[in-house]
C-alpha positions in Angstrom: 53.1 -9.3 12.7 52.4 -11.2 15.9 55.6 -13.3 15.6 57.6 -10.2 14.7 56.2 -8.2 17.7 56.9 -11.1 20.0 60.4 -11.2 18.7 60.9 -7.6 19.6 59.6 -8.4 23.1 62.4 -10.9 23.4 65.0 -8.1 22.9 63.2 -6.0 25.5 63.2 -8.7 28.1 66.9 -9.4 27.5 67.8 -5.7 28.0 65.7 -5.5 31.2 67.2 -8.6 32.5 70.7 -7.3 32.0 69.9 -4.0 33.7 68.2 -5.7 36.7 71.2 -8.0 37.0 73.5 -4.9 37.0 71.5 -3.2 39.7 71.5 -6.3 41.9 75.3 -6.5 41.4 75.7 -3.0 42.6 73.7 -3.8 45.7 75.7 -6.9 46.5 78.9 -7.0 48.5 80.8 -9.5 46.4 83.7 -11.7 47.5 84.8 -11.9 43.9 84.8 -9.3 41.1 81.5 -7.6 40.3 81.7 -8.7 36.7 81.5 -12.4 37.9 78.6 -11.6 40.1 76.8 -9.9 37.2 77.3 -13.0 35.0 75.9 -15.2 37.8 72.9 -12.9 38.1 72.4 -12.9 34.3 72.3 -16.8 34.5 69.7 -16.4 37.3 67.4 -13.9 35.5 67.9 -15.7 32.2 64.9 -17.9 33.2 62.5 -15.0 32.4 64.0 -14.8 28.9 63.8 -18.6 28.6 60.0 -18.3 29.4 59.7 -16.0 26.4 61.8 -18.4 24.3 59.5 -21.2 25.3 56.4 -19.3 24.0 58.3 -18.2 20.9 59.3 -21.8 20.0 55.6 -22.8 20.4 54.6 -20.0 18.0 57.2 -21.1 15.5 55.9 -24.7 15.7 52.5 -23.4 14.5 54.2 -22.2 11.3 56.9 -24.9 10.8 57.0 -28.3 12.6 60.8 -28.3 12.7 62.9 -30.5 14.9 65.0 -27.5 16.0 62.0 -25.9 17.7 61.2 -29.1 19.6 64.8 -29.1 20.8 64.5 -25.5 22.0 61.3 -26.4 23.9 63.1 -29.3 25.6 66.1 -27.1 26.6 63.8 -24.4 27.9 61.8 -26.8 30.1 65.1 -28.2 31.5 66.4 -24.7 32.3 63.2 -23.6 33.9 63.2 -26.8 36.0 66.8 -26.4 37.1 66.4 -22.7 38.1 62.8 -22.4 39.2 61.4 -25.7 40.3 64.2 -27.9 41.7 65.7 -25.2 43.9 62.3 -24.8 45.6 61.7 -28.6 46.1 62.7 -28.7 49.8 63.3 -32.3 50.8 63.3 -33.9 54.3 65.5 -36.9 54.6 65.3 -39.2 57.7 68.3 -41.4 58.6 69.0 -43.5 61.7 72.7 -44.0 62.5 73.7 -46.8 65.0 76.9 -45.6 66.7 77.6 -49.2 67.9 77.9 -50.6 64.3 81.1 -51.3 62.4 81.2 -51.0 58.6 81.8 -54.7 58.4 78.3 -55.5 59.6 76.6 -53.1 57.2 77.6 -54.2 53.7 74.1 -54.8 52.4 72.8 -52.8 49.5 70.4 -50.9 51.7 72.7 -49.5 54.4 70.0 -47.1 55.7 67.6 -50.0 56.7 70.5 -52.0 58.3 71.3 -49.1 60.6 67.8 -48.9 62.1 67.2 -50.7 65.4 63.6 -50.1 66.5 64.3 -51.7 69.9 66.7 -49.0 71.0 65.7 -45.6 72.3 67.4 -42.7 70.4 70.3 -40.9 72.0 69.6 -37.8 70.1 67.5 -36.5 67.2 69.0 -33.6 65.3 68.1 -31.6 62.2 71.0 -30.7 59.9 70.8 -27.8 57.5 73.6 -25.9 55.9 75.0 -23.8 53.1 72.1 -21.3 53.4 74.1 -18.8 51.4 72.2 -15.6 52.1 72.9 -13.5 49.1 72.3 -13.1 45.4 70.4 -16.4 44.8 68.4 -16.2 48.1 64.7 -15.6 48.6 63.1 -14.8 51.9 60.2 -17.0 50.8 62.5 -20.0 50.7 64.1 -19.0 54.0 60.7 -18.8 55.7 59.9 -22.3 54.4 63.1 -23.6 55.9 62.3 -22.1 59.3 58.7 -23.3 59.2 59.9 -26.8 58.4 62.5 -26.8 61.2 59.9 -25.6 63.7 57.6 -28.6 62.8 60.3 -31.3 63.1 60.5 -33.4 66.3 64.2 -32.9 67.0 66.3 -32.0 70.0 68.4 -29.4 68.2 69.3 -27.9 64.8 72.8 -28.0 63.5 74.0 -25.6 60.8 77.1 -26.7 58.8 78.2 -23.1 57.9 78.6 -21.0 54.8 76.0 -18.5 55.8 76.6 -15.8 53.2 77.1 -15.5 49.4 77.6 -12.0 47.9 75.2 -10.7 50.5 73.8 -7.2 50.1 72.6 -4.3 52.2 69.5 -6.1 53.6 71.7 -8.7 55.2 70.8 -8.0 58.9 67.0 -8.0 58.3 67.3 -11.2 56.3 69.3 -12.9 58.9 66.9 -11.9 61.7 64.3 -14.3 60.2 66.3 -17.2 61.7 65.5 -15.9 65.2 62.0 -17.5 64.7 63.4 -21.0 65.0 61.9 -22.6 68.1 64.7 -25.1 68.9 68.3 -24.9 70.2 70.6 -24.0 67.3 74.3 -24.6 66.8 76.7 -23.8 64.0 80.2 -24.1 62.9 82.0 -21.6 60.7 83.4 -22.3 57.2 86.6 -20.7 55.9 84.4 -18.2 53.9 82.5 -17.4 57.1 85.8 -16.6 58.9 86.9 -14.4 56.1 83.6 -12.5 56.1 83.4 -12.1 59.9 83.6 -8.3 59.5 80.9 -8.0 56.8 78.3 -6.7 59.3 80.7 -4.0 60.7 79.9 -1.7 57.8 76.2 -1.9 58.8 76.5 -2.1 62.6 79.8 -0.9 64.0 81.9 -3.4 65.9 79.5 -6.3 65.1 80.7 -9.5 63.2 79.0 -12.6 62.0 79.4 -14.5 65.3 77.7 -11.6 67.2 74.8 -11.7 64.8 74.4 -15.4 65.2 74.4 -15.0 68.9 71.6 -12.5 68.6 69.7 -15.1 66.5 70.2 -17.6 69.4 72.5 -19.7 67.2 75.5 -20.7 69.3 78.7 -20.8 67.3 80.9 -23.8 68.1 84.3 -22.4 67.0 86.5 -25.4 68.1 84.4 -25.7 71.2 82.3 -28.4 72.8 78.7 -28.5 74.1 76.4 -31.2 75.4 72.9 -31.9 74.0 70.9 -34.7 75.7 74.0 -36.3 77.0 75.8 -36.3 73.6 78.9 -34.2 73.2 78.8 -32.0 70.1 82.1 -30.6 68.9 82.3 -27.7 66.5 85.4 -27.9 64.3 86.2 -24.7 62.4 89.2 -24.0 60.1 92.2 -22.2 61.5 91.8 -18.5 60.8 95.0 -16.9 59.2 95.1 -14.3 61.9 94.2 -16.5 64.8 95.4 -19.9 66.0 92.4 -21.6 67.5 93.0 -23.8 70.5 91.8 -27.4 70.1 93.5 -28.7 73.3 90.2 -29.1 75.1 88.7 -31.1 72.3 91.7 -33.5 72.2 91.6 -33.9 75.9 87.9 -34.8 75.9 88.3 -37.3 73.1 91.2 -38.9 74.9 89.3 -39.2 78.2 86.0 -40.3 76.7 86.7 -42.8 73.9 83.5 -44.8 74.6 81.1 -41.8 74.8 79.1 -40.9 71.7 80.0 -37.6 70.1 79.1 -35.5 67.1 81.7 -33.5 65.2 80.1 -30.6 63.3 82.3 -29.1 60.5 81.7 -27.3 57.3 84.3 -29.1 55.2 85.1 -32.7 55.9 88.7 -32.0 55.0 89.0 -29.8 58.1 88.6 -33.0 60.1 90.4 -35.5 57.9 93.4 -33.4 57.1 94.3 -33.5 60.8 95.7 -37.0 61.6 96.0 -36.1 65.3 92.2 -35.5 65.4 91.1 -38.4 63.2 93.1 -41.0 65.2 91.0 -40.0 68.2 87.7 -40.8 66.5 85.9 -44.1 67.2 82.8 -46.0 66.0 80.8 -43.7 68.4 81.9 -40.6 66.5 79.7 -39.1 63.8 81.2 -36.3 61.6 78.6 -34.0 60.0 79.7 -31.8 57.2 78.3 -29.8 54.2 80.2 -27.8 51.5 79.6 -30.1 48.5 75.9 -29.1 47.9 75.6 -32.7 46.5 77.1 -31.2 43.4 73.9 -29.1 42.8 73.6 -30.8 39.4 73.8 -34.5 40.1 74.8 -36.6 37.1 75.9 -40.3 37.4 79.7 -40.7 37.7 80.4 -37.2 36.4 79.3 -35.1 39.4 81.2 -37.1 42.0 84.4 -36.7 40.0 83.8 -33.0 39.5 83.1 -32.4 43.2 86.3 -34.2 44.1 88.3 -32.1 41.5 86.8 -28.8 42.7 86.7 -29.4 46.5 89.0 -32.3 47.1 86.2 -34.1 48.9 85.7 -37.8 48.3 82.2 -37.6 49.6 79.1 -36.2 47.7 76.1 -36.6 50.0 74.5 -38.9 52.6 76.0 -41.5 54.8 79.6 -42.9 54.6 81.1 -45.3 57.1 84.9 -44.7 57.2 87.8 -46.5 58.8 90.5 -44.7 60.7 92.7 -45.1 57.6 89.9 -43.4 55.5 88.8 -46.5 53.7 85.3 -46.2 52.4 82.7 -48.9 51.7 83.9 -49.6 48.2 87.4 -50.3 49.4 86.1 -52.5 52.2 84.0 -54.7 49.9 87.1 -55.5 47.8 89.3 -56.2 50.9 87.1 -58.2 53.3 89.8 -60.7 54.1 92.4 -58.1 55.2 93.1 -57.9 58.9 93.0 -54.1 59.0 89.2 -54.3 58.8 89.1 -54.9 62.5 90.3 -51.3 63.1 87.8 -48.9 64.5 85.7 -46.7 62.2 83.7 -43.5 62.5 80.6 -42.3 60.6 80.3 -39.4 58.2 77.1 -37.6 57.1 77.3 -35.0 54.3 74.4 -32.6 54.0 73.6 -31.3 50.5 72.6 -27.8 51.8 69.7 -25.6 50.9 71.4 -22.7 49.1 73.3 -22.4 45.8 76.7 -21.0 44.7 78.4 -20.6 41.4 75.4 -20.9 39.1 71.8 -21.0 40.2 71.1 -24.6 39.1 69.9 -27.7 40.9 69.1 -30.9 39.1 68.5 -34.3 40.7 69.7 -32.6 43.9 67.0 -30.6 45.7 67.7 -28.5 48.8 67.6 -30.8 51.8 67.2 -30.8 55.5 68.3 -34.0 57.2 66.8 -35.5 60.4 69.3 -37.8 62.0 68.4 -40.2 64.8 71.4 -41.4 66.7 71.2 -44.8 68.6 
């Protein structure tokens, strides 16, 4: 009777889960079909049914010690970890980047340690956070933790790599206002999705778009614009909007006139930078490109994830630090071609942030949400 009654409970939980997912779908403002959003939310709420399945499998083991039930238990634990535990394991990663170093001098296995020079004073300390994706997989509790963490970091500024929204619903304005509590100067660039959703706020507040809201939050949008933080020029590189041709002339002129000055290029998608040869050719070893978009794959599996990210996004980078030559060679190419003369060409630096939010499916494995603290020397 107990097992039978518990089995009926499983059906009830499944029905409730489907209904709640439907109601959340109706509250969302999707950028795809509502059916897709409903399936995504089903995957999100499935963890409650998986909790029931975990208990059910344990009850079955009391009756029959079958291998199948042990397999069900293992899969349940994996699903619970991917949807409940890992997405809430906020990680802080500290990295020092020496803007005087060439890739050729940093071919040791531990590149991070090689880049640290304790005898130099830092030019700039920045916190990097991105892909917050306020929407269907977002919790205010997580958001408050991001803000509390940022407020406790010893940095000069916070840089957001874009992708602010994901099927965001009616409580969008109130949720966004929490970012106003950040106690440091904040800057952001816009992603292609951000540009397409600029008018999402207009349905709630007439004549207000995403950039206006970010301005209210004291987050300065660098839409193909420059600013200076502690003597370091920060350039926000945004994609060209279909209805508006952004002017990059000022950026090109600054790079031409200041080839020996350190600069940080903030963009959401690294391809926005690298697809423009005119821009890339102006970068030097004193240039650091910071991007997001990849989420580190969200589910990080050896060899598989990197290939999947490249197939889905076109990016050759997954997460972390990459030294890149002006002809886009990476560290693997350089190791196999040390004798070639083109290694004397200048390089620039790339840092890919794994983000704190989720898209597609609500899973993270071996890739927790991350805030990076970068010290530039």
